[in-house]
C-alpha positions as CSV (number, residue, x, y, z in Angstrom):
1,M,0.0,0.0,0.0
2,A,1.4,3.4,-1.0
3,N,2.6,5.5,2.0
4,I,0.0,8.3,1.8
5,D,-0.9,10.2,4.9
6,L,-4.4,11.5,5.5
7,G,-4.8,15.2,5.7
8,V,-1.9,16.1,3.4
9,D,-2.4,18.7,0.7
10,V,-3.3,17.8,-2.9
11,V,-1.7,20.2,-5.4
12,G,-2.7,20.6,-9.0
13,S,-0.6,20.9,-12.1
14,D,-1.0,24.7,-11.9
15,G,0.5,24.8,-8.4
16,E,-2.9,25.5,-6.8
17,K,-4.0,23.6,-3.7
18,L,-7.1,21.5,-4.5
19,G,-7.9,20.2,-1.1
20,V,-6.7,17.5,1.3
21,V,-6.6,13.7,1.3
22,D,-9.7,12.7,3.4
23,S,-9.4,8.9,2.9
24,L,-8.0,6.1,0.7
25,V,-9.7,3.6,-1.5
26,I,-7.9,0.2,-1.5
27,D,-8.1,-2.6,-4.0
28,P,-8.9,-5.6,-1.7
29,K,-7.2,-8.1,-4.1
30,S,-3.8,-6.3,-4.3
31,G,-3.8,-4.2,-1.2
32,E,-2.7,-1.2,-3.3
33,V,-4.2,2.3,-3.2
34,H,-6.8,2.5,-5.9
35,S,-7.8,6.1,-5.5
36,L,-7.9,9.1,-3.1
37,V,-10.9,10.8,-1.6
38,L,-10.2,14.5,-2.0
39,R,-11.9,16.9,0.4
40,K,-12.5,20.4,-0.9
41,G,-13.8,23.3,1.1
42,L,-14.0,24.1,4.8
43,F,-17.5,25.0,5.8
44,F,-19.4,23.0,3.1
45,P,-16.9,20.4,2.0
46,T,-17.3,18.2,-1.0
47,D,-15.6,14.9,-1.5
48,T,-14.4,13.7,-4.9
49,I,-12.5,10.6,-6.2
50,V,-9.0,11.0,-7.6
51,P,-7.6,7.9,-9.3
52,M,-4.0,7.0,-8.5
53,T,-3.3,7.2,-12.3
54,A,-3.7,11.0,-11.9
55,V,-1.1,11.2,-9.1
56,L,2.3,12.5,-10.3
57,S,4.2,12.3,-7.0
58,V,3.7,11.5,-3.3
59,E,5.8,13.8,-1.1
60,A,6.1,14.2,2.7
61,R,3.6,17.1,3.0
62,R,1.8,17.1,-0.4
63,I,0.6,15.0,-3.3
64,R,0.9,16.4,-6.8
65,V,-1.7,15.5,-9.5
66,N,-1.8,15.9,-13.3
67,F,-4.8,18.2,-13.5
68,S,-5.5,21.8,-12.6
69,K,-7.9,23.4,-10.1
70,E,-10.3,24.2,-12.9
71,S,-10.3,20.6,-14.1
72,A,-10.9,19.3,-10.6
73,S,-14.6,20.2,-10.9
74,E,-14.9,17.3,-13.4
75,L,-13.9,14.7,-10.8
76,P,-16.5,12.1,-9.9
77,E,-18.2,12.7,-6.6
78,Y,-17.5,10.4,-3.7
79,L,-20.7,8.4,-3.0
80,D,-21.0,6.6,0.3
81,S,-23.1,3.8,-1.2
82,A,-20.2,2.9,-3.6
83,Y,-17.7,2.1,-0.8
84,I,-17.5,0.0,2.3
85,P,-15.1,0.1,5.3
86,P,-13.0,-3.1,5.6
87,P,-13.2,-4.9,9.0
88,A,-11.8,-3.0,12.0
89,G,-8.0,-3.5,12.2
90,Y,-7.6,-5.0,8.7
91,Y,-5.1,-2.3,7.7
92,G,-4.4,-0.9,11.2
93,M,-5.4,2.6,10.2
94,P,-8.6,4.7,9.8
95,G,-9.8,6.4,6.6
96,V,-9.6,3.3,4.4
97,Y,-12.4,2.0,2.1
98,W,-13.0,-0.8,-0.3
99,P,-15.2,-0.5,-3.4
100,A,-18.6,-2.0,-2.4
101,T,-19.8,-5.3,-3.8
102,E,-23.4,-6.4,-3.9
103,V,-23.0,-9.0,-1.2
104,Y,-25.2,-9.1,1.9
105,A,-25.3,-11.2,5.1
106,A,-28.3,-13.6,5.4
107,D,-30.4,-13.3,8.5
108,S,-29.4,-9.7,9.1
109,S,-32.0,-7.6,10.9
110,L,-31.1,-4.7,8.6
111,I,-32.1,-6.4,5.4
112,V,-34.8,-8.6,3.9
113,D,-33.4,-11.2,1.4
114,D,-36.5,-11.1,-0.8
115,Q,-36.4,-7.4,-1.1
116,I,-32.8,-7.4,-2.2
117,H,-33.3,-10.1,-4.8
118,A,-36.4,-8.3,-6.2
119,K,-34.3,-5.1,-6.6
120,D,-31.2,-6.9,-8.1
121,P,-31.5,-10.7,-8.8
122,G,-27.7,-10.9,-9.1
123,T,-27.1,-9.9,-5.5
124,I,-25.2,-12.4,-3.5
125,I,-26.4,-13.3,0.1
126,L,-23.9,-15.2,2.3
127,S,-24.5,-17.4,5.3
128,E,-22.1,-18.7,8.0
129,G,-21.2,-22.4,7.5
130,T,-21.2,-22.2,3.7
131,L,-18.4,-24.1,1.8
132,V,-16.0,-21.9,-0.1
133,I,-14.0,-23.1,-3.1
134,D,-11.4,-21.4,-5.2
135,K,-11.4,-21.0,-9.0
136,D,-10.0,-24.5,-9.5
137,G,-12.7,-26.1,-7.3
138,Q,-10.3,-26.6,-4.4
139,D,-11.8,-26.5,-0.9
140,V,-10.8,-23.2,0.9
141,G,-12.9,-23.8,4.0
142,R,-16.2,-22.9,5.5
143,I,-17.5,-19.4,6.4
144,T,-17.2,-18.8,10.2
145,E,-17.8,-15.1,10.4
146,L,-19.1,-12.3,8.2
147,A,-17.9,-8.7,8.4
148,T,-20.7,-6.3,7.5
149,D,-21.4,-2.5,7.5
150,E,-24.5,-0.8,8.9
151,R,-26.5,-1.6,5.8
152,G,-25.8,-5.4,6.1
153,R,-23.3,-5.3,3.2
154,V,-20.5,-7.8,3.5
155,S,-16.9,-6.4,3.2
156,G,-15.5,-9.9,3.6
157,F,-15.7,-13.2,5.5
158,R,-13.5,-15.4,7.6
159,V,-13.1,-19.1,6.6
160,E,-11.7,-21.9,8.7
161,E,-10.1,-25.0,7.1
162,G,-9.2,-28.4,8.6
163,L,-10.5,-30.4,11.5
164,F,-7.3,-30.6,13.6
165,R,-4.9,-28.0,12.3
166,H,-7.1,-25.0,11.7
167,H,-6.2,-22.3,9.2
168,D,-8.1,-19.1,9.6
169,R,-8.2,-16.6,6.6
170,F,-10.1,-13.5,5.8
171,I,-11.3,-13.1,2.2
172,P,-12.6,-9.8,0.8
173,A,-16.1,-10.1,-0.7
174,S,-14.8,-8.8,-4.0
175,F,-13.2,-12.2,-4.6
176,I,-16.7,-13.9,-5.0
177,V,-17.8,-15.0,-8.4
178,S,-21.1,-16.7,-7.4
179,A,-22.8,-18.2,-4.4
180,D,-25.8,-20.3,-3.5
181,D,-27.0,-22.1,-0.4
182,A,-24.3,-24.8,-0.8
183,V,-21.1,-23.2,-2.0
184,V,-19.3,-19.9,-2.5
185,R,-17.1,-19.8,-5.6
186,L,-14.0,-17.4,-5.8
187,S,-12.3,-15.7,-8.7
188,T,-8.8,-16.5,-7.4
189,R,-6.8,-19.6,-6.3
190,K,-6.2,-20.7,-2.8
191,A,-2.5,-20.1,-3.1
192,D,-3.1,-16.5,-4.1
193,I,-5.3,-15.9,-1.0
194,E,-2.5,-17.3,1.2
195,E,0.0,-15.0,-0.6
196,L,-2.3,-12.0,0.0
197,H,-2.3,-12.8,3.7
198,D,1.5,-13.1,3.8
199,R,1.8,-9.5,2.3
200,R,-0.4,-7.9,4.9
């Protein structure tokens, strides 16, 4: 993950201060910073998304980007519904978000499964105890815990493998390809999940 401090100034290509870094959006699969949330204004602040592809340099007290203050008005607005906080302590720092996925926890008092499926039939609903397999069909383990936000959206889930020598892993919801009552299928291999945990 790029070493970017929250609250540092963001400076445009014209040398003008555009705002400050309010938070970071992380790619759950790579652990790399995907984009910055830029806060503009003091009394009536607005938050916009700055992709890392627009960042020219990351310095101790400021970040330089490749667009001007005038062009900053064209940045997409930060929408709370499009992002989800990772489980507490996952990165050991506040102000970090993941892109939200349409995955919800079953039996949550905050949601009704039928209402969600009526709105979006492709929505995935997870339950504890469900078997998880990787892209090659290899057994990854069973879901033991779901991490959710206040809306019942799942940021990820913990799986446990083995009867005697337990292996406990946390898997971001963005890894899911499909799920039903019997099995959750992932887009990545078991070995890649283990490597991701080793990098954290």
